[in-house]
C-alpha positions as CSV (number, residue, x, y, z in Angstrom):
1,M,90.1,96.8,88.9
2,R,90.3,94.0,86.3
3,R,91.2,91.5,89.0
4,I,88.3,92.5,91.2
5,A,85.9,92.5,88.3
6,G,87.1,89.0,87.5
7,E,86.5,87.8,91.0
8,L,83.0,89.3,90.9
9,G,82.3,87.6,87.6
10,A,81.6,91.0,86.0
11,G,83.2,93.0,83.2
12,T,85.7,95.7,84.1
13,M,83.6,98.4,82.5
14,T,80.6,97.2,84.6
15,L,82.7,97.8,87.7
16,Y,83.6,101.3,86.5
17,H,79.8,102.0,86.3
18,Y,79.7,101.8,90.1
19,V,83.1,103.2,91.1
20,G,85.4,105.7,89.2
21,G,88.6,103.9,89.8
22,K,91.0,102.4,92.3
23,D,91.2,105.5,94.6
24,E,87.4,105.7,94.9
25,L,87.2,101.9,95.6
26,V,89.9,102.1,98.3
27,A,88.0,105.1,99.9
28,L,84.8,103.0,99.9
29,V,86.6,100.0,101.4
30,S,88.1,102.3,104.1
31,D,84.7,103.7,104.9
32,A,83.3,100.2,105.3
33,I,86.1,99.3,107.6
34,M,85.7,102.5,109.6
35,A,82.0,101.7,110.1
36,E,83.2,98.6,112.1
37,I,85.2,100.9,114.5
38,I,82.2,103.0,115.5
39,V,81.0,101.9,119.0
40,P,77.2,101.6,119.3
41,D,75.8,104.3,121.6
42,D,74.6,101.8,124.1
43,E,78.0,100.1,124.3
44,L,80.1,103.3,124.7
45,P,81.3,103.5,128.3
46,E,80.8,106.7,130.3
47,G,83.9,108.7,131.1
48,W,86.6,109.8,128.7
49,R,89.2,107.2,129.8
50,E,87.0,104.1,129.3
51,G,85.4,105.6,126.2
52,L,88.8,106.1,124.5
53,A,89.9,102.7,125.7
54,E,86.9,101.0,124.0
55,I,87.4,102.9,120.8
56,A,91.1,101.8,120.9
57,R,90.1,98.2,121.4
58,R,87.7,98.2,118.5
59,T,90.3,99.9,116.3
60,R,92.8,97.3,117.2
61,A,90.3,94.5,116.5
62,I,89.8,95.9,113.0
63,F,93.5,95.8,112.3
64,K,93.5,92.2,113.4
65,R,90.5,91.3,111.3
66,H,91.9,93.2,108.2
67,P,95.7,93.3,108.6
68,W,96.3,94.2,105.0
69,I,94.8,97.7,105.7
70,V,98.1,98.6,107.3
71,E,99.7,98.7,103.8
72,H,97.0,101.0,102.5
73,M,96.5,103.6,105.2
74,G,96.1,107.1,103.8
75,E,95.3,105.8,100.3
76,G,92.1,106.6,98.4
77,D,90.3,109.6,97.1
78,P,89.6,112.1,99.9
79,S,86.6,113.5,98.0
80,A,85.1,110.0,98.1
81,M,85.3,109.8,101.9
82,G,82.2,108.2,103.3
83,P,80.3,109.1,106.4
84,S,81.8,106.4,108.6
85,V,85.2,108.2,108.8
86,L,83.5,111.4,110.0
87,R,81.2,109.5,112.4
88,H,84.3,107.8,114.0
89,V,86.1,111.2,114.4
90,E,82.9,112.7,115.8
91,Q,82.5,109.9,118.3
92,T,86.1,110.2,119.4
93,F,85.8,113.9,120.0
94,S,82.5,113.4,121.8
95,V,84.5,111.3,124.3
96,T,87.5,113.6,124.6
97,A,85.0,116.5,125.2
98,R,84.2,114.8,128.5
99,T,87.7,115.9,129.8
100,G,86.8,119.6,129.7
101,L,90.0,120.3,127.8
102,D,90.1,122.8,124.9
103,E,89.9,121.6,121.3
104,E,93.7,121.5,120.7
105,Q,94.3,119.5,123.9
106,Q,91.5,117.1,122.9
107,A,93.0,116.6,119.5
108,E,96.4,115.8,121.2
109,L,94.8,113.3,123.6
110,A,93.0,111.5,120.7
111,G,96.2,111.6,118.6
112,I,98.3,110.0,121.3
113,V,95.9,107.1,121.7
114,D,95.7,106.7,118.0
115,D,99.5,106.7,117.7
116,Y,99.7,103.8,120.2
117,V,97.0,101.8,118.5
118,F,98.4,102.3,115.0
119,G,102.0,101.7,116.1
120,H,100.9,98.5,117.8
121,A,99.1,97.4,114.6
122,M,102.1,98.1,112.4
123,R,104.5,96.3,114.7
124,T,102.3,93.3,114.9
125,Y,101.9,93.3,111.1
126,H,105.6,93.7,110.3
127,H,106.9,91.5,113.1
128,A,104.9,88.3,113.1
129,P,105.9,85.5,115.4
130,S,108.7,83.2,114.1
131,G,107.5,80.4,111.8
132,S,104.6,82.4,110.5
133,E,104.2,83.8,107.0
134,G,105.4,87.2,108.2
135,E,108.8,86.0,109.6
136,P,110.0,82.6,108.2
137,R,112.4,80.5,110.2
138,E,115.4,81.3,108.0
139,H,114.9,85.0,108.7
140,L,115.0,84.3,112.5
141,D,118.1,82.1,112.1
142,A,119.9,84.9,110.2
143,M,119.0,87.5,112.9
144,V,120.3,85.2,115.6
145,A,123.5,84.6,113.8
146,Y,124.1,88.3,113.4
147,L,123.2,88.8,117.0
148,R,125.8,86.2,118.1
149,E,128.5,87.9,116.0
150,Q,127.8,91.3,117.4
151,L,127.5,90.2,121.0
152,A,130.9,88.5,120.8
153,E,132.5,91.9,120.4
154,G,131.5,92.8,124.0
155,E,130.1,96.2,123.1
156,Y,126.5,95.5,123.9
157,P,126.4,94.3,127.6
158,H,122.7,95.0,128.1
159,L,121.7,93.2,124.9
160,A,124.0,90.3,126.0
161,A,122.2,90.2,129.4
162,I,118.8,89.9,127.7
163,A,120.1,87.3,125.2
164,G,121.6,85.1,127.9
165,D,123.7,82.1,127.2
166,D,121.4,81.0,124.3
167,P,120.6,84.0,122.0
168,A,118.2,82.0,119.9
169,A,116.1,81.0,123.0
170,G,116.4,84.5,124.3
171,F,115.3,86.1,121.0
172,E,112.3,83.7,120.8
173,R,111.3,84.4,124.4
174,I,111.3,88.1,123.7
175,A,109.4,87.6,120.4
176,R,106.7,85.5,122.2
177,A,106.4,88.2,124.9
178,S,106.0,90.9,122.3
179,H,103.1,89.0,120.8
180,D,101.3,88.3,124.1
181,E,97.6,89.1,123.5
182,D,97.4,90.9,126.9
183,R,100.3,93.2,126.0
184,F,98.1,95.6,124.1
185,E,95.7,96.1,127.1
186,R,98.5,96.5,129.6
187,G,100.2,99.1,127.4
188,L,96.9,100.9,126.8
189,Q,96.2,101.2,130.5
190,R,99.7,102.4,131.3
191,L,99.3,105.0,128.6
192,L,95.9,106.1,129.9
193,D,97.4,106.4,133.4
194,G,99.9,108.9,132.1
195,L,97.2,110.8,130.1
196,E,94.9,110.9,133.1
197,A,97.6,112.6,135.1
198,W,98.1,115.1,132.3
199,V,94.3,115.7,132.0
200,E,94.1,116.4,135.7
201,E,97.1,118.8,135.6
202,A,95.7,120.6,132.5
203,R,92.3,121.1,134.2
204,S,93.8,122.4,137.5
């Protein structure tokens, strides 16, 4: 709170006049971020599949724009929750309702998509490409050295096949593939393919 007050050029007690403390401040920040996820009504596609896909894309875009939020998910004072969180949840369930499933099944459908988006965001945040701030070169070199040592034992033939003759090059190739910008959309569509089959089965 003191640091933020300093950056704003205000006294700490002045800041406390507007927010009760860190938990309330985090809740307000979270609400502001959640407001960015809400899809305008005229931009929300028809159909449950494309509707959920668009919400997923916007959620992922927020994680890319505010990557630090990964470290603070679940923090904040629930009593200070703003309207944006509830509006996002309401919009999500307005889309899942199009499936005709019961409320419990709708919640599972939304949760599975959320799990994919949040998992993708956490993986991206904690496993940045080599040479970036998130994964310095020395860390990559240490991982490759460990991999070489373990593969030499001959107990991991499938890993050895993936690594090839040059584990360093193989590891970097896999790392680049895992950070392919199109990977999120490919995974999302494959997930929705499976969920669509489940929805059809549940409705039959």
